[in-house]
FIDO-292136 format. One line per 10 residues: number of its first residue (from 1); their letters; for each residue x, y, z of C-alpha. Coordinates in Angstrom, 3 decimals. Layout:
<sites>
NUM = a = X Y Z ~ ...
</sites>
This chain:
<sites>
1 = merlialsaq = 86.721 103.615 68.014 ~ 89.279 102.698 65.354 ~ 91.048 106.019 65.930 ~ 91.295 105.297 69.672 ~ 92.829 101.884 68.996 ~ 95.330 103.401 66.575 ~ 96.151 106.150 69.064 ~ 96.635 103.530 71.770 ~ 99.307 101.842 69.644 ~ 101.056 105.180 69.178
11 = mahegirrll = 100.866 105.814 72.952 ~ 102.468 102.430 73.646 ~ 105.292 103.318 71.261 ~ 105.768 106.626 73.099 ~ 105.424 105.064 76.562 ~ 102.468 107.140 77.761 ~ 98.883 106.738 79.018 ~ 95.977 109.175 78.713 ~ 92.671 110.062 80.394 ~ 89.347 109.871 78.537
21 = vvsgeetwcq = 86.402 111.455 80.386 ~ 82.994 110.141 79.274 ~ 80.309 112.489 80.603 ~ 76.522 112.196 80.373 ~ 73.534 110.169 81.523 ~ 74.321 106.929 83.359 ~ 73.074 104.540 80.669 ~ 74.818 106.399 77.847 ~ 78.130 106.477 79.724 ~ 77.913 102.776 80.465
31 = qqaaalivnq = 77.179 101.920 76.827 ~ 80.118 103.934 75.488 ~ 82.529 102.482 78.041 ~ 81.420 98.929 77.296 ~ 81.946 99.494 73.574 ~ 85.389 101.022 74.120 ~ 86.779 98.144 76.170 ~ 85.212 95.141 74.434 ~ 87.852 92.424 73.972 ~ 90.516 94.694 75.480
41 = galwvgeeqd = 91.199 92.809 78.732 ~ 90.285 95.955 80.691 ~ 89.661 96.502 84.404 ~ 86.351 98.024 85.568 ~ 86.413 99.868 88.902 ~ 82.984 100.690 90.306 ~ 79.829 99.174 91.735 ~ 79.279 95.453 91.430 ~ 76.298 95.717 89.083 ~ 78.723 96.727 86.307
51 = aslaahychp = 81.226 93.946 86.999 ~ 80.236 91.934 83.892 ~ 81.166 94.717 81.474 ~ 84.931 94.099 81.592 ~ 87.376 91.210 81.773 ~ 88.398 92.248 85.297 ~ 86.469 93.949 88.089 ~ 87.402 95.621 91.362 ~ 85.507 97.692 93.919 ~ 87.209 101.068 94.592
61 = ralttllgre = 87.841 100.170 98.255 ~ 89.697 97.008 97.227 ~ 91.895 98.566 94.565 ~ 95.030 98.524 96.719 ~ 94.939 94.723 96.502 ~ 95.811 95.066 92.796 ~ 98.928 97.198 93.287 ~ 101.796 95.600 91.402 ~ 99.513 94.271 88.649 ~ 99.177 95.895 85.236
71 = fshavfdarr = 96.207 96.334 82.890 ~ 95.925 97.465 79.288 ~ 92.969 99.826 79.910 ~ 90.630 100.645 82.783 ~ 87.230 102.189 83.430 ~ 86.672 104.195 86.611 ~ 82.986 104.745 87.351 ~ 82.471 108.077 89.151 ~ 78.817 108.510 88.146 ~ 77.555 108.151 91.730
81 = gfdvaafaal = 80.696 108.809 93.737 ~ 84.330 109.708 93.130 ~ 86.896 107.907 95.316 ~ 89.924 109.975 94.311 ~ 92.449 107.822 96.198 ~ 91.294 104.762 94.234 ~ 91.368 106.831 91.020 ~ 95.008 107.750 91.658 ~ 95.929 104.167 92.539 ~ 94.272 102.936 89.338
91 = ggtlraggwl = 96.495 105.249 87.318 ~ 99.506 103.342 88.614 ~ 98.227 100.002 87.260 ~ 97.969 100.990 83.572 ~ 100.754 100.013 81.219 ~ 102.039 102.233 78.410 ~ 99.399 102.672 75.709 ~ 96.554 102.464 78.209 ~ 93.429 104.595 78.481 ~ 91.897 105.444 81.831
101 = illtpalarw = 88.218 105.963 80.980 ~ 86.478 108.051 83.643 ~ 82.656 108.004 83.696 ~ 81.018 111.115 85.172 ~ 77.585 112.745 85.296 ~ 76.927 115.471 82.732 ~ 79.329 118.304 83.538 ~ 76.500 120.861 83.641 ~ 74.857 119.114 86.606 ~ 77.809 117.292 88.201
111 = aqtpdadacr = 78.556 120.060 90.715 ~ 75.002 119.745 92.114 ~ 74.969 115.921 92.116 ~ 75.356 114.281 95.574 ~ 78.561 112.254 95.786 ~ 78.102 108.914 97.568 ~ 81.800 108.793 98.458 ~ 81.423 112.025 100.469 ~ 79.995 110.150 103.455 ~ 83.498 108.753 104.113
121 = wsdtaqpiat = 85.203 112.126 104.512 ~ 82.499 114.723 105.211 ~ 81.085 113.241 108.453 ~ 77.600 113.614 106.975 ~ 74.912 110.956 107.200 ~ 73.816 111.490 103.578 ~ 75.806 112.158 100.372 ~ 76.454 115.833 99.652 ~ 77.197 117.790 96.499 ~ 80.868 118.727 96.039
131 = prfinhfcrt = 80.892 121.850 93.842 ~ 84.384 123.054 94.736 ~ 86.062 119.759 93.873 ~ 84.089 119.434 90.639 ~ 85.081 122.973 89.699 ~ 88.709 122.058 90.450 ~ 88.406 118.883 88.344 ~ 86.946 120.735 85.368 ~ 89.575 123.444 85.633 ~ 92.328 120.798 85.671
141 = lqahgeailw = 90.716 119.005 82.715 ~ 90.600 122.232 80.714 ~ 94.267 122.950 81.453 ~ 95.425 119.527 80.210 ~ 95.290 119.471 76.440 ~ 96.091 115.746 76.287 ~ 93.093 114.657 78.393 ~ 90.076 113.880 76.188 ~ 86.493 114.892 77.050 ~ 83.582 113.118 75.341
151 = qqgqpltlpd = 80.187 114.567 76.280 ~ 76.798 113.068 75.462 ~ 75.291 114.693 72.406 ~ 78.682 115.634 70.988 ~ 81.029 113.635 68.716 ~ 84.224 112.134 70.060 ~ 87.021 114.267 68.640 ~ 90.694 113.448 69.070 ~ 93.305 116.173 68.571 ~ 96.337 115.611 66.362
161 = faprpawhpa = 98.857 115.088 69.150 ~ 102.450 116.066 68.435 ~ 104.624 112.953 68.107 ~ 106.864 112.023 71.021 ~ 110.210 110.207 70.995 ~ 110.139 106.417 70.984 ~ 110.221 104.931 74.474 ~ 112.135 101.864 75.546 ~ 110.735 100.022 78.591 ~ 113.003 99.034 81.448
171 = sgapereqaa = 114.979 95.881 80.713 ~ 115.158 94.646 84.294 ~ 118.800 95.681 84.601 ~ 119.577 98.679 86.844 ~ 118.753 101.998 85.226 ~ 121.166 104.940 85.544 ~ 119.749 106.328 88.819 ~ 119.384 102.860 90.310 ~ 122.944 101.888 89.335 ~ 124.393 104.981 91.029
181 = ilaelssmlp = 122.545 104.246 94.286 ~ 123.460 100.534 94.160 ~ 127.133 101.487 93.843 ~ 126.890 103.645 96.965 ~ 125.056 100.895 98.858 ~ 127.737 98.350 98.006 ~ 130.375 100.360 99.882 ~ 128.163 102.090 102.433 ~ 129.586 102.584 105.903 ~ 127.314 101.873 108.893
191 = gvmvvtaprg = 124.303 104.159 108.698 ~ 120.903 104.637 107.031 ~ 120.046 105.307 103.398 ~ 116.552 106.530 102.544 ~ 115.393 106.220 98.927 ~ 112.216 108.123 98.104 ~ 110.251 108.641 94.894 ~ 106.760 108.748 93.427 ~ 105.255 105.426 92.327 ~ 106.626 103.655 89.266
201 = rgksalagmh = 110.251 104.744 89.767 ~ 111.672 101.387 90.789 ~ 112.220 101.774 94.554 ~ 111.203 98.220 95.404 ~ 113.129 96.894 92.400 ~ 116.202 98.758 93.662 ~ 115.858 97.136 97.101 ~ 115.563 93.713 95.469 ~ 118.642 94.320 93.292 ~ 120.635 95.396 96.350
211 = lrylqgkaiv = 119.599 92.211 98.116 ~ 120.651 90.135 95.094 ~ 124.105 91.731 94.898 ~ 124.624 91.847 98.674 ~ 127.565 89.978 100.111 ~ 126.006 88.722 103.308 ~ 122.549 88.378 104.772 ~ 119.691 90.810 105.298 ~ 116.278 90.913 106.907 ~ 113.422 92.436 104.914
221 = tapgraatdv = 110.387 94.005 106.547 ~ 107.392 96.017 105.316 ~ 103.840 96.922 106.442 ~ 102.685 93.623 104.912 ~ 104.298 90.760 103.018 ~ 102.391 91.655 99.834 ~ 104.275 94.962 99.741 ~ 107.520 93.039 99.101 ~ 106.366 91.124 95.989 ~ 108.270 93.372 93.573
231 = laqfageavn = 111.329 93.361 95.826 ~ 111.305 89.555 95.905 ~ 110.990 89.403 92.120 ~ 114.247 91.365 91.690 ~ 116.086 89.720 94.588 ~ 116.357 86.497 92.620 ~ 116.219 84.336 95.743 ~ 114.091 83.655 98.791 ~ 113.601 86.795 100.844 ~ 114.036 86.625 104.627
241 = fvppdallqr = 110.846 88.539 105.440 ~ 109.950 89.275 109.079 ~ 106.878 91.389 110.012 ~ 107.790 94.587 111.907 ~ 106.265 93.562 115.250 ~ 107.867 90.096 115.122 ~ 111.206 91.653 114.189 ~ 111.032 94.013 117.167 ~ 110.412 91.037 119.447 ~ 113.350 89.206 117.893
251 = lsdknadhpd = 115.618 92.216 118.470 ~ 114.759 92.170 122.178 ~ 116.744 88.921 122.461 ~ 120.220 90.324 123.113 ~ 121.849 86.914 122.617 ~ 120.411 86.359 119.136 ~ 122.525 86.874 116.025 ~ 121.201 89.490 113.596 ~ 122.278 90.141 110.000 ~ 124.204 93.286 109.147
261 = wlivdeaaai = 121.516 94.733 106.850 ~ 117.865 95.688 107.343 ~ 115.810 96.527 104.241 ~ 112.445 98.234 104.825 ~ 110.034 98.614 101.895 ~ 107.303 101.318 102.099 ~ 108.874 102.513 105.338 ~ 106.575 105.535 105.760 ~ 103.630 103.199 106.385 ~ 105.299 101.805 109.548
271 = pgpllrelia = 104.727 103.828 112.757 ~ 107.681 106.120 113.399 ~ 108.566 104.958 116.940 ~ 108.509 101.308 115.834 ~ 110.639 102.106 112.775 ~ 113.224 103.911 114.911 ~ 113.533 100.879 117.198 ~ 114.025 98.582 114.195 ~ 116.668 100.871 112.694 ~ 118.556 100.944 115.998
281 = gfsrvllttt = 118.984 97.155 115.864 ~ 121.060 97.103 112.659 ~ 124.330 98.684 111.573 ~ 123.204 99.268 107.955 ~ 119.663 100.094 106.885 ~ 117.990 100.756 103.526 ~ 114.571 102.434 103.684 ~ 112.478 102.835 100.528 ~ 109.187 104.674 100.500 ~ 106.705 106.703 98.499
291 = vqgyegtgqg = 106.642 110.306 99.709 ~ 103.786 111.607 97.597 ~ 100.634 110.062 96.245 ~ 97.319 108.576 97.242 ~ 98.662 106.822 100.356 ~ 99.107 110.169 102.103 ~ 102.654 109.708 103.354 ~ 103.994 113.111 102.344 ~ 107.365 114.691 102.900 ~ 106.417 114.550 106.587
301 = fllklcagld = 108.084 111.113 106.649 ~ 111.436 112.777 106.077 ~ 110.690 115.599 108.500 ~ 109.402 113.406 111.348 ~ 111.732 110.421 111.104 ~ 114.829 111.159 109.108 ~ 115.630 114.525 110.670 ~ 116.451 112.751 113.947 ~ 118.722 110.056 112.480 ~ 122.514 110.148 112.504
311 = rlqhknlntp = 124.585 108.993 109.529 ~ 121.684 109.474 107.127 ~ 121.865 109.602 103.350 ~ 118.817 110.597 101.313 ~ 118.486 109.658 97.635 ~ 115.714 110.279 95.111 ~ 114.559 108.249 92.121 ~ 112.977 110.587 89.588 ~ 112.783 108.722 86.265 ~ 109.678 106.565 85.742
321 = lrwangcple = 110.394 103.023 84.581 ~ 106.919 101.767 83.656 ~ 106.059 104.738 81.441 ~ 107.858 107.678 79.861 ~ 108.699 110.998 81.470 ~ 105.876 113.489 81.006 ~ 103.122 110.833 80.824 ~ 99.847 112.820 80.404 ~ 97.868 110.581 82.769 ~ 100.413 110.842 85.576
331 = afisdlllfd = 100.618 114.624 85.080 ~ 96.807 114.985 85.227 ~ 96.463 112.941 88.425 ~ 99.345 114.821 90.032 ~ 97.791 118.208 89.221 ~ 94.274 117.123 90.206 ~ 95.317 115.830 93.625 ~ 98.129 118.340 94.237 ~ 100.772 115.644 94.614 ~ 103.544 118.202 94.152
341 = davpfsdssv = 104.107 119.021 97.822 ~ 107.222 121.139 97.357 ~ 107.032 124.215 99.590 ~ 108.898 127.421 98.610 ~ 111.692 128.603 100.906 ~ 110.671 131.266 103.421 ~ 113.109 133.862 104.774 ~ 112.708 134.182 108.547 ~ 113.376 137.913 108.313 ~ 110.208 138.512 106.270
351 = eyriasltqd = 107.225 139.734 108.313 ~ 104.049 137.686 108.221 ~ 100.357 138.358 108.781 ~ 97.568 136.121 110.121 ~ 94.468 135.700 107.952 ~ 91.500 133.380 107.628 ~ 90.776 131.425 104.463 ~ 87.327 130.239 103.404 ~ 86.470 127.169 101.351 ~ 85.122 129.392 98.578
361 = awltspeqpa = 88.696 130.509 97.894 ~ 88.880 127.285 95.833 ~ 86.425 128.986 93.432 ~ 87.782 132.551 93.465 ~ 91.550 132.213 93.972 ~ 92.386 128.483 94.024 ~ 96.144 129.023 94.157 ~ 95.809 130.207 97.797 ~ 94.138 127.119 99.321 ~ 96.239 124.882 97.045
371 = alyrlltsah = 99.408 126.350 98.560 ~ 97.949 125.836 102.031 ~ 97.161 122.187 101.254 ~ 100.692 121.630 99.934 ~ 102.094 123.034 103.172 ~ 99.903 120.678 105.205 ~ 100.937 117.720 103.022 ~ 104.628 118.517 103.340 ~ 104.389 118.717 107.133 ~ 102.081 115.815 107.981
381 = yrtspldlrr = 102.636 112.244 106.842 ~ 98.956 111.332 107.056 ~ 97.557 114.008 104.743 ~ 95.851 112.254 101.816 ~ 93.523 112.964 98.865 ~ 90.540 112.442 101.175 ~ 91.797 115.434 103.167 ~ 91.828 117.468 99.958 ~ 88.170 116.650 99.340 ~ 87.309 117.349 102.985
391 = mmdapgqhfw = 89.128 120.665 102.808 ~ 87.170 121.645 99.699 ~ 83.609 120.573 100.404 ~ 82.986 119.124 103.876 ~ 80.771 121.309 106.083 ~ 82.080 122.903 109.276 ~ 85.703 123.513 108.207 ~ 87.705 126.585 109.304 ~ 91.183 127.641 108.148 ~ 93.768 130.143 109.389
401 = qavadeqpia = 97.113 130.895 107.822 ~ 100.244 132.915 108.394 ~ 101.280 134.562 105.131 ~ 104.687 135.993 104.175 ~ 105.471 137.251 100.653 ~ 101.961 136.075 99.673 ~ 102.890 132.464 100.511 ~ 101.491 130.512 103.491 ~ 104.182 129.708 106.046 ~ 101.822 128.189 108.626
411 = alwlveeggl = 98.369 126.633 108.538 ~ 95.676 125.788 111.072 ~ 92.670 123.641 110.175 ~ 89.720 123.332 112.578 ~ 86.582 121.207 112.343 ~ 83.241 121.894 114.043 ~ 82.173 119.204 116.515 ~ 79.593 118.526 119.194 ~ 76.191 120.107 119.567 ~ 74.475 116.708 119.859
421 = spdlsqavwa = 71.089 116.529 121.526 ~ 71.091 115.484 125.206 ~ 69.415 112.171 124.336 ~ 71.950 111.361 121.629 ~ 74.928 112.394 123.782 ~ 73.755 110.106 126.590 ~ 73.212 107.270 124.099 ~ 76.808 107.784 122.912 ~ 77.974 107.670 126.553 ~ 76.131 104.380 127.074
431 = gfrrprgnlv = 77.603 102.916 123.873 ~ 74.243 102.567 122.132 ~ 75.018 105.082 119.355 ~ 78.066 106.152 117.324 ~ 77.007 108.864 114.841 ~ 79.497 109.994 112.185 ~ 82.270 112.436 112.976 ~ 82.771 114.403 116.205 ~ 86.047 112.688 117.122 ~ 86.797 114.484 120.396
441 = aqslaahgas = 83.192 115.317 121.308 ~ 82.119 111.684 120.965 ~ 85.220 110.388 122.717 ~ 84.560 112.629 125.706 ~ 81.082 111.177 125.955 ~ 81.995 107.572 125.075 ~ 85.072 107.341 127.345 ~ 84.691 110.228 129.789 ~ 82.692 110.903 132.921 ~ 80.089 113.267 131.437
451 = plaatlegrr = 77.123 111.740 129.561 ~ 76.248 115.224 128.244 ~ 79.793 116.055 127.072 ~ 78.869 115.832 123.372 ~ 76.153 118.498 123.767 ~ 78.843 121.178 124.056 ~ 80.027 122.750 120.810 ~ 83.717 122.727 119.951 ~ 86.211 123.193 117.168 ~ 88.796 120.446 116.880
461 = isriavhpsr = 92.251 121.224 115.500 ~ 92.562 118.715 112.692 ~ 95.953 119.856 111.360 ~ 98.562 122.457 112.233 ~ 101.742 123.011 110.230 ~ 104.568 125.550 110.239 ~ 107.140 125.891 107.461 ~ 110.408 124.211 108.599 ~ 112.391 127.451 108.192 ~ 109.873 129.428 110.291
471 = qregigqrli = 109.504 127.129 113.284 ~ 110.412 128.244 116.831 ~ 108.995 131.710 116.122 ~ 105.711 131.216 118.009 ~ 103.660 131.266 114.784 ~ 101.669 128.160 115.702 ~ 100.682 129.697 119.030 ~ 99.644 132.907 117.277 ~ 97.407 130.960 114.884 ~ 95.703 129.198 117.779
481 = aeahvhsagc = 95.279 132.492 119.636 ~ 93.614 133.975 116.541 ~ 91.280 130.986 116.244 ~ 90.513 131.383 119.948 ~ 89.463 135.003 119.478 ~ 87.227 134.143 116.512 ~ 85.412 131.154 118.059 ~ 82.359 132.963 119.358 ~ 79.521 130.538 120.075 ~ 81.886 127.638 120.789
491 = dylsvsfgyt = 82.463 126.095 124.198 ~ 86.027 124.944 123.549 ~ 88.858 124.268 121.118 ~ 90.138 120.682 121.203 ~ 92.955 118.545 119.861 ~ 93.631 114.819 119.626 ~ 97.316 113.933 119.206 ~ 99.887 111.184 119.539 ~ 101.409 111.983 122.921 ~ 105.046 112.991 123.186
501 = relwrfwqrc = 106.379 115.251 125.921 ~ 107.566 117.845 123.403 ~ 104.204 117.940 121.624 ~ 102.314 118.135 124.898 ~ 104.461 121.070 126.012 ~ 103.396 122.926 122.845 ~ 99.683 122.366 123.496 ~ 100.152 123.267 127.157 ~ 101.783 126.577 126.187 ~ 98.724 127.254 124.003
511 = gfqlvrlgsy = 96.432 126.899 127.049 ~ 95.105 123.368 126.498 ~ 94.331 120.996 129.383 ~ 94.357 117.185 129.267 ~ 90.940 115.515 129.374 ~ 91.576 112.028 128.007 ~ 94.484 109.574 127.895 ~ 94.395 106.578 125.567 ~ 95.198 103.037 126.650 ~ 96.441 101.746 123.267
521 = reassgcyta = 99.148 102.910 120.895 ~ 97.847 104.536 117.727 ~ 98.806 102.357 114.748 ~ 99.815 105.285 112.533 ~ 102.044 107.121 115.010 ~ 103.040 104.411 117.481 ~ 102.087 106.810 120.298 ~ 99.322 106.763 122.872 ~ 96.482 109.126 122.037 ~ 95.848 112.124 124.253
531 = mailpltsaa = 93.038 114.653 124.010 ~ 93.121 118.181 125.352 ~ 90.728 121.125 125.534 ~ 91.081 124.892 125.623 ~ 87.849 125.921 127.423 ~ 86.067 129.050 126.221 ~ 82.939 128.937 128.417 ~ 82.096 128.062 132.007 ~ 80.396 124.877 130.774 ~ 83.647 123.757 129.143
541 = ealvateqrr = 85.638 124.690 132.257 ~ 83.313 122.485 134.310 ~ 83.784 119.659 131.800 ~ 87.578 119.990 132.030 ~ 87.429 119.925 135.852 ~ 85.275 116.767 135.794 ~ 87.492 114.952 133.289 ~ 90.740 115.913 135.028 ~ 89.372 114.750 138.356 ~ 88.496 111.419 136.751
551 = lardlpwlap = 91.957 111.105 135.139 ~ 93.642 111.778 138.482 ~ 91.563 109.054 140.161 ~ 92.214 106.559 137.330 ~ 95.931 107.260 136.908 ~ 97.117 104.397 139.195 ~ 95.454 101.962 136.753 ~ 96.595 103.652 133.522 ~ 99.908 101.821 133.120 ~ 101.316 103.800 130.132
561 = wraeklplpp = 100.890 107.102 131.997 ~ 102.132 106.399 135.537 ~ 105.638 107.703 134.846 ~ 104.441 110.887 133.110 ~ 104.385 114.117 135.087 ~ 100.903 115.255 134.126 ~ 99.203 118.490 135.224 ~ 96.319 116.826 137.073 ~ 94.705 117.600 140.444 ~ 95.719 115.459 143.434
571 = gepttlnsdd = 94.266 111.961 143.344 ~ 91.106 111.455 145.393 ~ 90.361 108.493 147.679 ~ 89.831 105.194 145.906 ~ 86.488 104.491 147.532 ~ 83.548 103.972 145.188 ~ 81.630 107.217 144.635 ~ 78.517 108.140 142.662 ~ 80.555 108.717 139.473 ~ 81.909 105.180 139.791
581 = wlelagfafa = 78.429 103.762 140.217 ~ 77.290 105.478 137.023 ~ 80.345 104.242 135.142 ~ 79.964 100.685 136.430 ~ 76.269 100.654 135.548 ~ 77.163 101.848 132.036 ~ 79.591 98.950 131.688 ~ 77.364 96.295 133.292 ~ 73.993 97.215 131.822 ~ 74.874 99.079 128.587
591 = hrplsaatga = 77.768 99.002 126.102 ~ 80.452 101.132 127.758 ~ 83.910 99.761 126.757 ~ 86.236 98.097 129.249 ~ 88.943 100.682 128.517 ~ 86.645 103.513 129.641 ~ 85.704 101.765 132.882 ~ 89.162 100.452 133.894 ~ 89.557 102.794 136.885 ~ 86.065 102.264 138.255
601 = lsrllnhsdl = 86.281 98.498 137.723 ~ 89.631 98.348 139.502 ~ 88.175 100.203 142.467 ~ 85.217 97.817 142.414 ~ 87.568 94.826 142.585 ~ 89.227 96.385 145.640 ~ 85.833 96.545 147.377 ~ 84.475 93.126 146.418 ~ 85.228 89.716 147.912 ~ 83.605 87.882 144.980
611 = plaalrsqle = 85.835 85.778 142.650 ~ 85.021 87.893 139.518 ~ 87.465 85.757 137.536 ~ 86.879 87.346 134.129 ~ 87.485 90.868 135.468 ~ 90.454 89.973 137.657 ~ 92.163 87.992 134.867 ~ 92.708 91.162 132.856 ~ 92.643 94.010 135.372 ~ 94.615 92.420 138.214
621 = qglseaeacq = 96.569 89.576 136.628 ~ 97.336 91.414 133.370 ~ 96.329 88.582 131.034 ~ 95.646 89.322 127.387 ~ 92.167 88.665 126.006 ~ 93.369 85.430 124.386 ~ 95.031 84.236 127.603 ~ 91.962 85.103 129.683 ~ 89.665 83.246 127.280 ~ 91.912 80.185 127.372
631 = rlrlagrkal = 92.085 80.144 131.169 ~ 88.316 80.669 131.576 ~ 87.409 78.391 128.641 ~ 85.492 81.139 126.851 ~ 84.817 81.130 123.104 ~ 86.367 84.543 122.356 ~ 86.513 88.234 123.198 ~ 82.722 88.700 122.951 ~ 82.152 85.906 125.453 ~ 84.837 87.363 127.725
641 = laaqrnetae = 83.268 90.827 127.619 ~ 79.820 89.364 128.340 ~ 81.230 87.535 131.354 ~ 82.899 90.711 132.602 ~ 79.642 92.684 132.281 ~ 77.750 89.959 134.153 ~ 80.365 89.899 136.925 ~ 80.144 93.693 137.277 ~ 76.363 93.496 137.631 ~ 76.784 90.716 140.209
651 = altsldrdra = 79.296 92.771 142.208 ~ 77.088 95.891 142.174 ~ 74.110 93.845 143.334 ~ 76.126 92.335 146.191 ~ 77.150 95.841 147.334 ~ 73.666 97.427 147.160 ~ 70.835 95.520 145.482 ~ 68.400 98.455 145.356 ~ 70.970 100.900 144.033 ~ 72.094 98.402 141.391
661 = aqsqqqvatl = 68.514 97.936 140.181 ~ 67.999 101.692 140.124 ~ 71.238 102.181 138.137 ~ 70.220 99.506 135.646 ~ 66.878 101.221 135.093 ~ 68.586 104.610 134.738 ~ 70.993 103.341 132.064 ~ 68.250 101.510 130.171 ~ 66.486 104.832 129.508 ~ 69.544 106.088 127.578
671 = qff = 68.876 103.881 124.564 ~ 68.100 106.275 121.727 ~ 67.316 105.041 118.237
</sites>
């Protein structure tokens, strides 16, 4: 213990942090960790029963609330489950000289130990073992000579580390890279500057310094006010913070005066379409964001947003300010979670081949799937460490790649879905059940016209990426065609995506047909969700025909989609039919959502002379939930929904009492527990 304390002082002098893995039986690990951190003001991250062992405690899911704070040392308890995103975030809270103490099961049995965290990303009801990730962890640990492993039954031995140069922490004044960017900002012509970097490089501090030196006024926005704490600290004055949605509303007032500058902190966490609208409202904009790390932003932020902006400057901050360059802990976390998402250049003249890739490649030739994951991360802003764990160990994953010069230039990731029992699929349709996973399969049942939709078996395209220098060559279509050919036993391929006309044209060229249109914008993309299917069997073709017929009938009441030219069959008469009766019974007598029943409910209102005030307030008068509740003097959204279900039952009964009773009885039998 004395040697660790002495080494910690040396690490503080050198500006670095290190990882200490404590591996063994649960009780032994806990005892060693408690002894190591006694009187050290450490943070313990794990289950609540261990909260008393350290000065500070945090559950892994709540760790993001501590970003911006610093701790001398920390314990991360991975004995029952390993939340790698929280592990990476914890690394960013340790100051120079700190130890991150990781508690794990005995290495010999860890690969066979069920991981409780797996339920979040594997779509399994019970924890599963994660042998490929554990193998990857142990391989990374072995490759890092400055990470310490202490196993039960063996002494704690510390190598004689080579001395490093003395480190001088940041003074608060602009560092060299920051000063150069600040100088450019001070004389920047109208346009946009994007500053990107890994965590700990001083992006938010830079934004605050710019605000302090700025001659004039600026508005600051971010995903949440807490994200601007560091910025405000360096600004030296009150920050004019406006949430993104409120700022967009303010910009809609053409007569209002707006400052010259907009500063956006953690810009990649704001939906792209919303961010573009905010940028358009200002002559000068500074965007700062993390483009690699546990948040899962990725270089895709630059590809998706910045590539379409005029007068754009892109700057990087590379030098860490809160620890020294080459910090062993940062290097370990980066290697473990493949944070280096740089993708090698690919010459378009080089021929490529299509090949499948199995999950076991992580055990036999890990460099291949690692390169594939880096390609996916570079191309998609939402790829995160949970995707890495899913890619390694979740069941039902399938991968295809296009390879040129032994490097992947395109990737396709599919996930098995569907195959639910008829009883469970009908219970999903009625809203009584929501089992894990099965995004498209469940949505087709929960929002579509077919109670048995989730019984069909499909493969959903989770990710598709093509190297920027190899796009427009038809490689993505070739990957999908290959997956099509090798999907024997499946009823369909599916995709869920944020709808844009360009993206829909791609899926249409690949043979997909629309089966569902969302009624709300997706928070991450700012787009409405659409789902499409490439049918492989007659059962899937029948499902597509049913869902497209329903979409065509509902289109007049789907406001976001009326102006879109969608490939749907001609709309049918708006009289109530048997499909409507089933849908209305599901809403009135079960738990079908209002969004799924909008078309049928609107047709019902056209055929009923009853007041039906709760239904008409939203569907005909366009009131929000809050406005409807206020007008009808209802306690909240639950009371409003209950009133709407009761009114639907009343309207059905007034149209045909016997049929309404029969429908209620039919829906009641779908409860499945």
